[in-house]
N, C-alpha and C positions, 0 to 999 in steps of 0.2 A: 943766372938770372933769366936768361932767355928760355931755358928749359921750364922754369916755373910758369912763365906766361903761356908757353905752348900747352902745358898741362891744364892751366885754367881755361884756355880757349877750348880745349877738347871736352872738358867737363861741361862748359856752357853749351857747346853744340849738342852734347848728349842730352842735357836737360831740355833744350829747345825741341829736340826730336821726340823726347818722351811726351812733352806737353802737346806737341802737334799730333802725336799718335792718339793720345787720349781724346783730343778735340775731334779728330777724325772718327774715332770709334763711337763717340757720343753724339755725333751729328744726327739730325732728323732723317730717318730712312723713309723714302717714298713707298707708298702702298701700291702694289701691282694690281691694276684693275683692267677690266674690259670696258671699252667705251664705244659709243655709236654716235654718228652725226645726225642731228635732227634735220629732216628735209621734207619738202612738199612732194607728194606723189599721189597717184590714184589709190583709192581705198574702197574696200567692200566689207560689209558686215553680212555674214551668211549664217544659216542654221543648217547643221549637218546631222542627219539621222539615217538610220538603216531603213531600207525599203525592200519591197518584193515586186517583181514583175508579174503581170497577169494578162491573159487574153481579154480584150475589151468586152467581147460578147461570147460568153460561154453557154453552150446549149446542153442541157442535161437530158439524156434519153432515159425515160422511165417506162415501166410496163403499163400499157393501157388497160389490160385485163389481167385477172388472176389466171395462172396456168403454169405449165411446165416449160421453163426456159431452156432452150438448147444451148450447148456449149458455145461461148462467144469465140469466134475465130479471129476477130480483130485484136491487135495489140497496140499499145501506146506508140504513137508516131505514124501509124498507118494512114495514108490519105483516104478520104471519103468524098463521094460526089452526092450532091443534093438529089434526093428522090431515087437514087440508083443503088447505092451501097446499102446492103442489108446489115444493120447493126445487131439486131436480135430477132430470133424466131421463137414464138411462144406457141406451144402445143397444148391441147386439152389435158387437164389433170386426170390421172387414172382414178377410177372409182375406188372407194374404200374397200378393204378386204371384208368379205362376208363370212361370218362364222356359221356354225351349224344351226344355232338357234335362229339367227337372223334369216338364214336361207330358208329354214322351215316356215318362218312367218311369211316371207315373201312368196313362197310357193303356195301357202294357204290363201294369201291375199289374191294370187292369180287365179286359183281355182274358184274362189268366191266371186271374182269378177266374171269368170266364164259362166258361172251359174246365174249371175245377175243378167247377163246377156240372154241366156236361154229363157229366163222368166220374162224379160222384156219382149222377146219374140213371141212367147205364148200370149202375153197381154195384147200384142198386136193382132194375133189371129182372132182372139176373142172380140176385139174392137171391130175388126173387119166383119165378123159374123153378125155382130149386133147392128153394124151399119147396113148390111145386106137386108136384114130383117126389117129395119126401119124404112128402107127404100121400098120394100114390097108392101108394107103397111101404107106408105104414102100413095103408092099406085092404086091400091084398093080404095083408099079414101077419095081419091080423085074420081074414080068411077061411080062411087056411091053419092058423091056430092052433086054430080050433074042432075040425076033424077030427083034430088032433094031428100034422099033417104037419111043423110047425116047433115049435121049443122056445119056452118062455116068454122066455128070454134074447134070442132073435131078435126077438120082438115088442117087448120093452123097448128093444132097439137101434133099431128103426124109430121108436118113439115119441120117443126121445131125439133122433134125427135131425130129426124135425119141430120139436121145441122149439128146436134149434140153428138151423135155417133161419129160424124166426120171429124169433129174436134178431138174426140177420143182416139181416133185412128192417127191423126197428126201428132197427138201427145205420145202415143205409143212409138211412132217413128222417132221422135226426139229422145224418148227414154232409151231406145235401143242405141242411138248415137252416143248418148252419155255413158251407157254401160260399156260400149265398145272402147270408148276413150279410156275409161277406168281400167279395162283389161289391157290396153296398150301400155298404160302407165305401169301396171303391175308386171307386165312382161319386160318392159325396159329396165326395171330395177334388177332384173336377173341377167341382163345382157352383158357380155364381156365388152371391153373397149374395142372399137373398130380399128383395124390395122390396114395399112396399105400393102402393096405387093412386097415391099422390103421389110415388112414386119414392124414398121414404125407408125406411131400415131400420126394422122394427117395434121399438117401445120395449119393453124387457123389464122394466125396474125404474123406478119413480117413487118418489123419496124425499120424504116429506112432513115438515112441521115437527113436532117432538115436543111443543112447548108453544106457548102463546100468547105473543106478544111482538113484537119487531122484529128486523130483520136488523142485526147489529152490524158484520159484516165479511164480504166475499165474497172468498175466496181464488182460486177458479177461475171467471173470468167468461167466457172464450172457450171455444168448442168445442174439445175435446181428448180424447186418450186418457188414461185414468186407471187406476191400479192399485188393488188392494184397500187400503182405509184412507186414500186420498188425501183431505185436508181440502178441503171445498168451501165451507162458510160457517159462521159463528157466529151463534147466535140467543140472545136473552135479553130480560129485561124491565127497561128502564131505570128503572122506578119502584122496583125493589128494588136500591138502590145501597148500597155500602159503601166505606169509604176505607181504603187500605192505606198505612201510613207506615213507612218503614224507619228505625230508630233505631240509634244506637250501643248496643252491648251494655251499656255502663256506665249508659246512661240507661234502657234497657229494664228493668233489674232494679229501678228505682225506681218503675215504673208498674204498677199493679194493675188487673185487669179491674173495670169499674164506675167508673173514674175519669172525671171530667168533662173535656171537651175543647171547644175552640172552633175552628171552621173559618174561616179568613180568606184574603184575597187570591184568592178564587175567581172574582171578576168582578162579584159583586153589591155592593150598597151596605151591607148589614148582615152581621155575622158569623153563622154558623150554629152551633147547639148540637149536640154529639155526645157519645157515650159510648164508652169503650174496651170492646170486647167480648172481645177475645182478644189475648194476646201470645204469639207463636209460641215453642215450647220450643227450637227449633234456630236457630242463627245461620248466616250465610253471609258469605263474604269479598267485599268490594267495594273497588275502587281509587278513591280520591277524586280530585278535580281536580288535586291537588298530587302525585299519584302515590303516595300512602300507602295501604297495605292496611289496611282497617278491618273489624272484625267487626260486622256489622249484623244487626238482628232486626226482623222485620215485626210491626207492631201493627195490628189490624183495628178500625175504628171504625164505629159505626152513627149515622146522623143522627137527631136527635130528630124532625124533620119532613122529609118528602120535598120536595126542591127540583126542580121540573120542568125548570129551565134547565140543570141539571147532567146530564152524560151519561157514557158509558163512556170511561175513559181521560183524564179532565180533570185538570189540575194544580191542586192546592190546597196550603195550608199549615195545619198542625194544631198547636194549642197544648194540650198535655195537662197537667193539674194534678198536680204531684207532692206538694205540701204547701201548706197554707193555715191561716191563723189569723184569727179574727174581729176581734181587736184586739191589736196588739203594738207595742212601741216600735221605730221604725226610723229609719235615717239614710241619706241619699243615698250611693250608692257612690262618687260623684265627690268626696266629702269625705274618703274613707279614704286613708291612705297607710301604707306599711310602716315599722315601727320595730322592728328586730330580727326576732323571730319572730312578733310580734303586729301588730295594727292600731291606728292612732291617728288622732285628728282634732285640729284646732285649734278651740277654743271661744272665742267672742268674749265678753269680760266687759262689765260695766256701764260701765267706763271706756274702752271701745273698744280694749282691749289683749287679745291672744290668749294662751291657755295651751294647752299640749299635754295631751291627755287620752288615756290608754290604754284601749282597749275590749276587751270580750269579745264576739265576733260569733257569731251563730247561722246561720240560713239566709240565702241571698242570691239575688236574682233580677237581672234586667238593669238595674234602676233603684235598688233600695234593699236594705239589709241589716238583719237583725234584730239589735237591740242587747240583749245579755243583762246587761251591766253597764258602767259608765263614763260614762253620760249620763243625763239626766233630761228629762222632757217640758218643752218650752219653751226648752231650750238652743239657742243659735245657733252653727252650725258654718260654717267657711269651706269653700267649694266650690273645687275645683281649686287646692289650695294650691301656690304656687310656692316655689322655693328661697330667695326673699327674705324669707320669713316664718319666724319662730322665736318661742320663748317671749318674751312681753313686747312684741312688735311692735304698734305703733299702726296700726289699720286704719280705713278708711272703708268701711263695709259697705253692700251693696246687697242687700236681702232678695229672694230669688226665691220662696220658698214656706215 
């Protein structure tokens, strides 16, 4: 009889163990989630864009006259002194090559000019002879006018003839000067270019540096013929740097001159402080990498302290402060999800069950969002909520911050 009861007790215990095992296996399993604590802290909203450094005042050296540019000896980075360092030397252009036909025409023009000079000199002799004859006639007229042999009008006619002949002599002298100038022109067309003792054409213009600084870029390094206004080099002072950042026009309207900025990813270990000096009033169209036309606006920034390792045209990233607060309640944006037209989060309660809380959100940056209502400091929210979480879900939280 005792054995039967022992057997029954064993079967009962086994049944209870089986039921307990099923109950344990079918119990509600908590969902493992990452969580964060909502707290009050300083917050900033910034705009981050790529920018380029540039020398504030760049001076472009160009050719003041057309000529033959000598080889530029300066290279990028060479220092220059205002009014002393010669940036470019421009020599006269060589005359064009003269073919046989053109040479024959020029020789003929020269001989014609020589003949014209000879003709003009002959005309001068004729004019002088006529003047001498007119002066003799005037002298005889004066002698005859005294006794009254000739009239006063005859005397005036003789005097007028002398004046006319003198004018012809002056005209002959002027004609000779013109013909000689024409001869000099014809001979100059046949002259080879003048060379100095070294066999080089004499330099007529030396262009010096307008300011102290360094050579930023040389556009014309080799010896070549240049026209008026041809760019030769650019000069500037790398110590006077500014940063140009092109922004979306929608971001540009949020930035004001004087806003703080931080320069990052420029190659150094620490970020650089900067200040927005100017936001351009006009935008320009730029095609993005995705082929989308965007309206961009240039913002100009000044560094708080000069950085000698930066130069002209270096790539940097600028973060410009749009809004900031010393202390405000904020929640990680990874905890937010859309619920209708608003934002919501899952708040973990003391019993490790979540409830959905609707929020009113203010400013947002890349990491956090300002909470205007719906949460309190110390609340624990679920990060990256999945579709397996809903109101009342049991969670096993792992606090991240």
